[in-house]
DSSP file (Angstrom, degrees, kcal/mol; ACC not computed):
  #  RESIDUE AA STRUCTURE BP1 BP2  ACC     N-H-->O    O-->H-N    N-H-->O    O-->H-N    TCO  KAPPA ALPHA  PHI   PSI    X-CA   Y-CA   Z-CA
    1    1 A M              0   0    0      0, 0.0     2,-0.4     0, 0.0    44,-0.0   0.000 360.0 360.0 360.0 119.4   16.5    1.3  -16.0
    2    2 A T        +     0   0    0      1,-0.2    44,-0.2    45,-0.0    45,-0.2  -0.591 360.0 156.2 -77.4 128.6   13.0   -0.3  -16.1
    3    3 A E        +     0   0    0     43,-1.2    66,-0.5    -2,-0.4     2,-0.3   0.542  57.4  56.4-122.5 -19.3   10.3    2.0  -14.9
    4    4 A H  E     -aB  47  68A   0     42,-1.7    44,-1.8    64,-0.1     2,-0.4  -0.851  60.3-156.1-122.8 152.0    7.2    0.5  -16.6
    5    5 A T  E     -aB  48  67A   0     62,-2.7    62,-2.7    -2,-0.3     2,-0.6  -0.994   4.3-163.5-131.1 133.0    5.6   -2.9  -16.5
    6    6 A L  E     -aB  49  66A   0     42,-3.0    44,-2.9    -2,-0.4     2,-0.5  -0.955  13.9-157.9-112.0 110.7    3.3   -4.5  -19.1
    7    7 A L  E     -aB  50  65A   0     58,-3.0    58,-2.1    -2,-0.6     2,-0.4  -0.783  12.3-172.1 -87.0 128.5    1.4   -7.4  -17.5
    8    8 A V  E     -aB  51  64A   0     42,-1.8    44,-2.6    -2,-0.5     2,-0.6  -0.985  26.7-125.0-126.2 125.0    0.2   -9.9  -20.2
    9    9 A C  E >   -a   52   0A   0     54,-2.2     3,-0.7    -2,-0.4    44,-0.2  -0.558  21.5-166.3 -67.5 114.1   -2.0  -12.8  -19.6
   10   10 A S  T 3  S+     0   0    0     42,-2.7    18,-0.8    -2,-0.6    17,-0.2   0.625  81.6  58.5 -80.6 -11.6    0.0  -15.7  -21.0
   11   11 A L  T 3   +     0   0    0     41,-0.6    -1,-0.2    16,-0.2    15,-0.2   0.482  69.9 128.1 -95.8  -3.8   -3.0  -18.0  -20.9
   12   12 A C    <   -     0   0    0     -3,-0.7    15,-2.4    13,-0.1    14,-0.9  -0.255  58.5-121.2 -53.6 141.0   -5.4  -16.0  -23.2
   13   13 A R        -     0   0    0     13,-0.2     2,-0.2    12,-0.2    -1,-0.1  -0.543  13.6-143.0 -96.1 152.1   -6.6  -18.3  -25.9
   14   14 A F        -     0   0    0     -2,-0.2     2,-0.1    10,-0.2    12,-0.1  -0.507  44.1 -91.2 -85.2 167.6   -6.5  -18.4  -29.6
   15   15 A S     >  -     0   0    0     -2,-0.2     4,-2.5     1,-0.1     5,-0.2  -0.402  47.8 -99.6 -69.7 165.8   -9.5  -19.7  -31.5
   16   16 A E  H  > S+     0   0    0      1,-0.2     4,-2.0     2,-0.2     5,-0.2   0.885 124.2  49.0 -59.3 -39.9   -9.2  -23.5  -32.1
   17   17 A T  H  > S+     0   0    0      1,-0.2     4,-1.5     2,-0.2    -1,-0.2   0.892 113.0  46.9 -69.7 -38.6   -8.0  -23.0  -35.7
   18   18 A Q  H  > S+     0   0    0      2,-0.2     4,-2.6     1,-0.2     5,-0.3   0.864 109.2  55.3 -68.4 -34.7   -5.4  -20.4  -34.7
   19   19 A K  H  X S+     0   0    0     -4,-2.5     4,-3.0     1,-0.2    -2,-0.2   0.917 107.5  48.7 -64.3 -43.4   -4.2  -22.7  -31.8
   20   20 A K  H  < S+     0   0    0     -4,-2.0    -1,-0.2     1,-0.2    -2,-0.2   0.874 114.8  46.2 -64.1 -36.4   -3.6  -25.6  -34.2
   21   21 A K  H  < S+     0   0    0     -4,-1.5    -2,-0.2    -5,-0.2    -1,-0.2   0.870 124.4  29.6 -74.7 -38.2   -1.7  -23.3  -36.6
   22   22 A H  H  < S-     0   0    0     -4,-2.6    -2,-0.2     2,-0.2    -3,-0.2   0.723  88.6-144.2 -99.4 -24.4    0.5  -21.6  -33.9
   23   23 A G     <  +     0   0    0     -4,-3.0     2,-0.3    -5,-0.3    -4,-0.1   0.588  68.8  69.3  73.3  11.6    0.8  -24.3  -31.3
   24   24 A L  S    S-     0   0    0     -6,-0.2    -1,-0.2    -5,-0.1   -10,-0.2  -0.881  91.5 -72.0-145.2-179.9    0.7  -22.0  -28.3
   25   25 A S     >  -     0   0    0     -2,-0.3     4,-2.2   -15,-0.2   -12,-0.2  -0.366  38.5-120.4 -73.7 156.0   -1.7  -19.8  -26.4
   26   26 A G  H  > S+     0   0    0    -14,-0.9     4,-2.6     1,-0.2   -13,-0.2   0.887 114.5  53.1 -60.9 -39.7   -2.7  -16.5  -27.8
   27   27 A G  H  > S+     0   0    0    -15,-2.4     4,-2.2     2,-0.2    -1,-0.2   0.901 108.8  47.6 -62.8 -41.9   -1.3  -14.7  -24.8
   28   28 A Q  H  > S+     0   0    0    -18,-0.8     4,-2.4   -16,-0.4    -1,-0.2   0.877 110.9  52.0 -68.7 -36.5    2.1  -16.4  -25.2
   29   29 A H  H  X S+     0   0    0     -4,-2.2     4,-2.4     2,-0.2    -2,-0.2   0.929 110.0  49.2 -61.5 -45.0    2.1  -15.5  -29.0
   30   30 A L  H  X S+     0   0    0     -4,-2.6     4,-2.4     2,-0.2    -2,-0.2   0.903 109.4  52.3 -61.1 -40.7    1.3  -11.9  -28.1
   31   31 A I  H  X S+     0   0    0     -4,-2.2     4,-2.7     2,-0.2    -1,-0.2   0.938 110.2  48.0 -57.7 -48.5    4.2  -11.9  -25.6
   32   32 A E  H  X S+     0   0    0     -4,-2.4     4,-2.3     1,-0.2    -2,-0.2   0.895 111.7  49.8 -61.1 -42.1    6.6  -13.2  -28.2
   33   33 A E  H  X S+     0   0    0     -4,-2.4     4,-2.3     1,-0.2    -1,-0.2   0.886 111.6  48.4 -66.1 -38.5    5.5  -10.7  -30.8
   34   34 A L  H  X S+     0   0    0     -4,-2.4     4,-2.3     2,-0.2    -2,-0.2   0.910 109.8  52.3 -68.7 -40.1    5.9   -7.8  -28.3
   35   35 A Q  H  X S+     0   0    0     -4,-2.7     4,-1.1     2,-0.2    -2,-0.2   0.925 110.4  48.4 -58.9 -45.1    9.4   -9.1  -27.3
   36   36 A K  H >< S+     0   0    0     -4,-2.3     3,-0.8     1,-0.2     4,-0.4   0.939 111.5  49.8 -59.5 -46.9   10.4   -9.1  -31.0
   37   37 A G  H >< S+     0   0    0     -4,-2.3     3,-1.4     1,-0.2    -1,-0.2   0.864 104.6  58.1 -61.8 -36.8    9.1   -5.6  -31.5
   38   38 A L  H >< S+     0   0    0     -4,-2.3     3,-1.9     1,-0.3     6,-0.3   0.778  90.2  73.3 -65.9 -25.6   10.9   -4.3  -28.4
   39   39 A D  T << S+     0   0    0     -4,-1.1    -1,-0.3    -3,-0.8    -2,-0.2   0.762 100.8  44.2 -60.2 -23.1   14.2   -5.4  -30.0
   40   40 A N  T <  S+     0   0    0     -3,-1.4     2,-0.4    -4,-0.4    -1,-0.3   0.207  94.9  97.6-104.1  14.4   13.9   -2.5  -32.4
   41   41 A C    X   -     0   0    0     -3,-1.9     3,-1.0     1,-0.1     4,-0.1  -0.870  60.6-151.1-110.0 134.7   12.9    0.2  -29.9
   42   42 A D  T 3  S+     0   0    0     -2,-0.4     3,-0.2     1,-0.2    -1,-0.1   0.564  99.9  52.7 -77.5  -5.8   15.2    2.7  -28.3
   43   43 A W  T >  S+     0   0    0      1,-0.1     3,-2.3     2,-0.1    -1,-0.2   0.265  73.4 110.4-106.5   9.4   13.0    2.9  -25.2
   44   44 A S  G X   +     0   0    0     -3,-1.0     3,-1.2     1,-0.3    -1,-0.1   0.722  67.8  65.7 -62.2 -22.7   12.9   -0.9  -24.6
   45   45 A D  G 3  S+     0   0    0      1,-0.2    -1,-0.3    -3,-0.2    -2,-0.1   0.520  95.1  60.8 -75.7  -2.9   15.1   -0.6  -21.5
   46   46 A R  G <  S+     0   0    0     -3,-2.3   -42,-1.7   -44,-0.2   -43,-1.2   0.373  99.9  60.2-102.6   2.8   12.3    1.3  -19.8
   47   47 A I  E <   -a    4   0A   0     -3,-1.2     2,-0.4   -44,-0.2   -42,-0.2  -0.989  58.5-162.4-135.1 142.6    9.6   -1.5  -20.1
   48   48 A T  E     -a    5   0A   0    -44,-1.8   -42,-3.0    -2,-0.4     2,-0.6  -0.987  13.5-145.8-119.2 129.3    9.4   -5.0  -18.7
   49   49 A I  E     -a    6   0A   0     -2,-0.4   -42,-0.2   -44,-0.2   -44,-0.0  -0.855  19.0-170.3 -93.3 122.9    6.9   -7.5  -20.1
   50   50 A Q  E     -a    7   0A   0    -44,-2.9   -42,-1.8    -2,-0.6     2,-0.1  -0.925  14.6-140.6-119.2 108.2    5.7   -9.7  -17.3
   51   51 A P  E     -a    8   0A   0      0, 0.0     2,-0.4     0, 0.0   -42,-0.2  -0.388  16.6-158.4 -64.9 142.3    3.7  -12.8  -18.2
   52   52 A V  E     -a    9   0A   0    -44,-2.6   -42,-2.7     1,-0.1   -41,-0.6  -0.977  18.4-136.2-125.3 137.2    0.8  -13.4  -15.8
   53   53 A S  S    S-     0   0    0     -2,-0.4     2,-0.3     1,-0.2   -42,-0.1   0.831  85.7  -4.0 -66.0 -33.1   -0.8  -16.8  -15.4
   54   54 A C        -     0   0    0    -44,-0.1    -1,-0.2     1,-0.1   -46,-0.0  -0.935  42.3-177.6-162.1 137.4   -4.4  -15.4  -15.4
   55   55 A M        -     0   0    0     -2,-0.3    -1,-0.1    -3,-0.2     9,-0.1   0.220  51.6-118.6-116.7  11.3   -6.0  -12.1  -15.4
   56   56 A A  S    S+     0   0    0      1,-0.1     3,-0.1     7,-0.0    -2,-0.0   0.841  83.8 114.2  56.9  38.6   -9.6  -13.4  -15.2
   57   57 A A    >   +     0   0    0      1,-0.1     3,-2.5     6,-0.1    21,-0.2  -0.132  23.6 139.5-126.1  35.2  -10.6  -12.0  -18.5
   58   58 A C  G >  S+     0   0    0      1,-0.3     3,-0.8     2,-0.2   -45,-0.2   0.823  75.2  49.0 -55.7 -34.5  -11.1  -15.2  -20.5
   59   59 A R  G 3  S+     0   0    0      1,-0.2    -1,-0.3    -3,-0.1    -2,-0.1   0.545 119.4  39.5 -81.4  -6.2  -14.2  -13.8  -22.2
   60   60 A R  G <  S-     0   0    0     -3,-2.5    18,-3.3    19,-0.0    19,-0.3  -0.032  98.3-171.5-130.5  30.5  -12.3  -10.7  -23.1
   61   61 A S    <   +     0   0    0     -3,-0.8     2,-0.1    16,-0.2    16,-0.1  -0.374  53.8  52.9 -76.0 152.1   -8.9  -12.1  -24.0
   62   62 A C  S    S-     0   0    0     16,-0.2    17,-2.0    18,-0.1     2,-0.4   0.517  74.1-179.1 -83.1 145.9   -6.2  -11.1  -24.7
   63   63 A A        +     0   0    0     14,-0.2   -54,-2.2   -54,-0.2     2,-0.3  -0.921   7.5 169.4-120.1 140.5   -5.8   -8.9  -21.6
   64   64 A V  E     -BC   8  76A   0     12,-2.7    12,-3.0    -2,-0.4     2,-0.4  -0.971  18.9-151.9-143.0 157.2   -2.9   -6.6  -20.6
   65   65 A T  E     -BC   7  75A   0    -58,-2.1   -58,-3.0    -2,-0.3     2,-0.5  -1.000   6.0-159.2-131.6 132.4   -2.2   -4.0  -18.0
   66   66 A L  E     +BC   6  74A   0      8,-2.7     8,-2.2    -2,-0.4     2,-0.3  -0.953  27.2 160.6-112.4 121.0    0.3   -1.1  -18.4
   67   67 A A  E     +B    5   0A   0    -62,-2.7   -62,-2.7    -2,-0.5     2,-0.3  -0.963  17.7 166.0-144.7 156.1    1.5    0.4  -15.2
   68   68 A A  E >   -B    4   0A   0      3,-0.4     3,-1.7    -2,-0.3    55,-0.5  -0.943  48.4 -83.6-161.5 151.7    4.2    2.6  -13.6
   69   69 A N  B 3  S+e  123   0B   0    -66,-0.5    55,-0.2    -2,-0.3     3,-0.1  -0.343 114.1   8.9 -58.8 138.0    4.6    4.4  -10.3
   70   70 A D  T 3  S+     0   0    0     53,-3.8     2,-0.3     1,-0.2    -1,-0.3   0.678 112.9  98.4  64.1  21.3    3.0    7.9  -10.4
   71   71 A K  S <  S-     0   0    0     -3,-1.7    52,-0.7    52,-0.3    -3,-0.4  -0.916  83.2 -89.5-128.2 159.5    1.4    7.2  -13.8
   72   72 A L        -     0   0    0     28,-2.0     2,-0.5    -2,-0.3    -4,-0.1  -0.288  38.9-131.3 -58.1 152.5   -2.1    6.2  -14.9
   73   73 A T  E     - D   0 120A   0     47,-2.0    47,-3.0    -6,-0.1     2,-0.5  -0.961  17.6-155.4-112.5 127.2   -2.6    2.5  -15.1
   74   74 A F  E     -CD  66 119A   0     -8,-2.2    -8,-2.7    -2,-0.5     2,-0.6  -0.878   5.0-164.3-104.1 127.7   -4.3    1.2  -18.4
   75   75 A V  E     -CD  65 118A   0     43,-2.7    42,-2.7    -2,-0.5    43,-1.7  -0.963  16.0-178.1-110.0 119.4   -6.2   -2.1  -18.4
   76   76 A L  E     +CD  64 116A   0    -12,-3.0   -12,-2.7    -2,-0.6     2,-0.3  -0.906   6.0 168.2-119.7 145.5   -6.8   -3.3  -21.9
   77   77 A D        +     0   0    0     38,-2.6   -14,-0.2    -2,-0.4   -16,-0.2  -0.903  51.2  52.5-145.5 176.3   -8.7   -6.4  -23.2
   78   78 A R        +     0   0    0    -18,-3.3     2,-0.5    -2,-0.3   -16,-0.2   0.817  68.1 159.4  62.0  34.5  -10.1   -7.9  -26.4
   79   79 A L        -     0   0    0    -17,-2.0    -1,-0.2   -19,-0.3    33,-0.0  -0.746  45.5-121.4 -86.5 130.5   -6.6   -7.5  -28.0
   80   80 A A     >  -     0   0    0     -2,-0.5     4,-2.0     1,-0.2     5,-0.2  -0.579  16.5-140.6 -69.2 124.2   -6.2   -9.8  -31.0
   81   81 A P  T  4 S+     0   0    0      0, 0.0     4,-0.2     0, 0.0    -1,-0.2   0.800  96.5  36.7 -60.3 -31.4   -3.2  -12.0  -30.3
   82   82 A I  T  4 S+     0   0    0      1,-0.1     3,-0.3     2,-0.1    -2,-0.0   0.900 125.6  32.5 -88.2 -45.5   -1.9  -11.9  -33.9
   83   83 A E  T  4 S+     0   0    0      1,-0.2     4,-0.5     2,-0.1    -1,-0.1   0.638 103.0  72.3 -92.0 -14.5   -2.7   -8.4  -35.0
   84   84 A S     X  +     0   0    0     -4,-2.0     4,-2.8     1,-0.2     5,-0.3   0.707  69.9  84.9 -81.3 -20.7   -2.4   -6.3  -31.8
   85   85 A A  H  > S+     0   0    0     -3,-0.3     4,-2.8    -4,-0.2     5,-0.2   0.877  90.2  48.8 -56.9 -44.9    1.4   -6.1  -31.2
   86   86 A P  H  > S+     0   0    0      0, 0.0     4,-1.9     0, 0.0    -1,-0.2   0.930 115.8  43.7 -61.1 -43.7    2.2   -3.1  -33.5
   87   87 A D  H  > S+     0   0    0     -4,-0.5     4,-2.2     1,-0.2    22,-0.2   0.900 115.1  49.7 -66.2 -39.6   -0.6   -1.0  -32.0
   88   88 A L  H  X S+     0   0    0     -4,-2.8     4,-2.5     2,-0.2    -1,-0.2   0.896 109.2  50.9 -65.5 -41.0    0.3   -2.1  -28.5
   89   89 A L  H  X S+     0   0    0     -4,-2.8     4,-2.1    -5,-0.3    -1,-0.2   0.891 110.4  49.5 -63.8 -39.6    4.0   -1.3  -29.0
   90   90 A K  H  X S+     0   0    0     -4,-1.9     4,-2.3    -5,-0.2    -2,-0.2   0.916 112.1  48.4 -63.1 -43.4    3.1    2.2  -30.3
   91   91 A F  H  X S+     0   0    0     -4,-2.2     4,-2.6     2,-0.2    -2,-0.2   0.899 109.2  52.5 -65.4 -40.3    0.8    2.7  -27.3
   92   92 A I  H  X S+     0   0    0     -4,-2.5     4,-3.2     2,-0.2     5,-0.2   0.909 108.8  50.8 -61.5 -41.7    3.5    1.6  -24.9
   93   93 A E  H  X S+     0   0    0     -4,-2.1     4,-2.2     2,-0.2    -2,-0.2   0.923 110.9  48.5 -60.7 -45.1    5.9    4.1  -26.5
   94   94 A Q  H  X S+     0   0    0     -4,-2.3     4,-0.5     1,-0.2    -2,-0.2   0.916 115.1  45.4 -61.7 -41.6    3.3    6.9  -26.0
   95   95 A Y  H >< S+     0   0    0     -4,-2.6     3,-1.1     2,-0.2     6,-0.3   0.944 112.4  49.5 -65.5 -51.3    2.8    5.8  -22.4
   96   96 A V  H 3< S+     0   0    0     -4,-3.2    -1,-0.2     1,-0.3    -2,-0.2   0.857 113.8  46.1 -58.6 -38.2    6.5    5.5  -21.6
   97   97 A T  H 3< S+     0   0    0     -4,-2.2    -1,-0.3    -5,-0.2    -2,-0.2   0.489  94.1  90.8 -87.3  -4.1    7.4    8.9  -23.1
   98   98 A S  S X< S-     0   0    0     -3,-1.1     3,-0.9    -4,-0.5     5,-0.1  -0.828  75.3-138.1 -94.7 128.0    4.5   10.7  -21.4
   99   99 A P  T 3  S+     0   0    0      0, 0.0    -1,-0.1     0, 0.0    -4,-0.0   0.818 102.0  22.0 -55.5 -36.1    5.4   12.1  -17.9
  100  100 A Q  T 3  S-     0   0    0      2,-0.1   -28,-2.0   -29,-0.1     3,-0.1   0.281 111.2-106.3-114.2   8.5    2.1   11.0  -16.3
  101  101 A G    <   +     0   0    0     -3,-0.9     2,-0.9    -6,-0.3   -30,-0.1   0.593  68.0 151.2  76.3  10.7    1.1    8.2  -18.7
  102  102 A K        +     0   0    0     -7,-0.1    -1,-0.2    -8,-0.1    -2,-0.1  -0.667  18.4 176.6 -81.6 105.6   -1.6   10.4  -20.2
  103  103 A V        -     0   0    0     -2,-0.9     5,-0.1    -3,-0.1    -8,-0.1  -0.921  32.8-124.5-108.8 107.1   -2.1    9.3  -23.7
  104  104 A P    >>  -     0   0    0      0, 0.0     3,-1.7     0, 0.0     4,-0.7  -0.166  15.9-121.7 -54.2 141.4   -5.0   11.3  -25.2
  105  105 A Y  G >4 S+     0   0    0      1,-0.3     3,-1.5     2,-0.2     8,-0.1   0.884 111.4  54.8 -50.8 -46.6   -7.8    9.2  -26.6
  106  106 A R  G 34 S+     0   0    0      1,-0.3    -1,-0.3     7,-0.0     4,-0.1   0.716 104.9  55.4 -65.2 -19.9   -7.5   10.7  -30.1
  107  107 A E  G <4 S+     0   0    0     -3,-1.7    -1,-0.3     2,-0.1     2,-0.2   0.559  90.5  90.6 -90.9  -7.6   -3.8    9.8  -30.2
  108  108 A R  S << S-     0   0    0     -3,-1.5   -21,-0.0    -4,-0.7     5,-0.0  -0.604  87.0-105.3 -84.3 148.1   -4.4    6.1  -29.5
  109  109 A S     >  -     0   0    0     -2,-0.2     4,-2.6   -22,-0.2     5,-0.2  -0.228  32.2-107.5 -64.3 163.5   -4.9    3.8  -32.4
  110  110 A K  H  > S+     0   0    0      1,-0.2     4,-2.3     2,-0.2     5,-0.2   0.894 121.4  54.3 -59.7 -40.4   -8.4    2.5  -33.1
  111  111 A A  H  > S+     0   0    0      1,-0.2     4,-1.4     2,-0.2    -1,-0.2   0.906 111.6  43.9 -60.7 -42.2   -7.5   -0.9  -31.7
  112  112 A I  H  > S+     0   0    0      2,-0.2     4,-1.3     1,-0.2    -2,-0.2   0.866 110.4  55.0 -72.5 -37.4   -6.2    0.6  -28.4
  113  113 A Q  H  < S+     0   0    0     -4,-2.6     3,-0.5     1,-0.2    -2,-0.2   0.938 113.1  43.0 -59.0 -45.5   -9.2    2.9  -28.1
  114  114 A Q  H  < S+     0   0    0     -4,-2.3    -1,-0.2     1,-0.2    -2,-0.2   0.794 113.7  51.4 -71.8 -28.9  -11.5   -0.1  -28.4
  115  115 A A  H  < S+     0   0    0     -4,-1.4   -38,-2.6    -5,-0.2     2,-0.5   0.664  80.3 108.7 -84.4 -16.0   -9.4   -2.3  -26.1
  116  116 A T  E  <  +D   76   0A   0     -4,-1.3   -40,-0.2    -3,-0.5     3,-0.1  -0.486  32.9 162.0 -70.2 113.3   -9.3    0.3  -23.2
  117  117 A S  E     +     0   0A   0    -42,-2.7     2,-0.3    -2,-0.5   -41,-0.2   0.833  62.5   7.4 -96.7 -42.9  -11.4   -1.1  -20.4
  118  118 A F  E     -D   75   0A   0    -43,-1.7   -43,-2.7     2,-0.0     2,-0.5  -0.994  48.7-161.9-143.1 146.1  -10.2    0.9  -17.4
  119  119 A I  E     -D   74   0A   0     -2,-0.3   -45,-0.2   -45,-0.2   -47,-0.0  -0.980  23.4-163.5-124.7 117.6   -7.9    3.8  -16.7
  120  120 A L  E     -D   73   0A   0    -47,-3.0   -47,-2.0    -2,-0.5     3,-0.1  -0.694  24.5 -99.8-103.6 150.5   -6.9    3.8  -13.0
  121  121 A P        -     0   0    0      0, 0.0   -50,-0.1     0, 0.0    -1,-0.1  -0.213  55.8 -78.6 -66.3 162.4   -5.4    6.7  -11.1
  122  122 A P        -     0   0    0      0, 0.0     2,-0.4     0, 0.0   -50,-0.2  -0.250  36.1-130.0 -62.4 145.3   -1.6    6.7  -10.5
  123  123 A L  B     -e   69   0B   0    -52,-0.7   -53,-3.8   -55,-0.5     2,-0.4  -0.802  27.2-141.3 -86.7 137.5   -0.1    4.6   -7.7
  124  124 A T        -     0   0    0     -2,-0.4     2,-0.7   -55,-0.2   -55,-0.0  -0.809  11.8-120.7-104.8 145.4    2.2    6.7   -5.6
  125  125 A N        -     0   0    0     -2,-0.4    -2,-0.0     1,-0.1   -56,-0.0  -0.752  23.6-164.9 -83.4 114.2    5.5    5.5   -4.3
  126  126 A S              0   0    0     -2,-0.7    -1,-0.1     1,-0.2    -2,-0.0   0.188 360.0 360.0 -90.0  17.3    5.1    5.8   -0.5
  127  127 A H              0   0    0      0, 0.0    -1,-0.2     0, 0.0    -2,-0.0   0.464 360.0 360.0 -90.1 360.0    8.8    5.5    0.3
């Protein structure tokens, strides 16, 4: 049962040299790396990766948002499309397994600490 969503800007760019080497956008590369990583996770059924056409963070790419009902929402940017997947997967696991999505700052990797732009209050399910 999916309870969590990771929105990933699929259009975030690589540098020109990385683009020539990889042949796709940085955001799409990050999405593919995250999907591969989820194949080895026992909590992968609790997260959906949703590509988004634009998150308006072109100067701060790659950008992602991690959200779930009744949990904090994390907006991250400046994630390196090649190197960030392992740190992001670890952070997703911490978030998914935390009852309120509270992942203490000191427990986040350095890359995630630096990438955290906003932490928004929980959305409540009004049904």
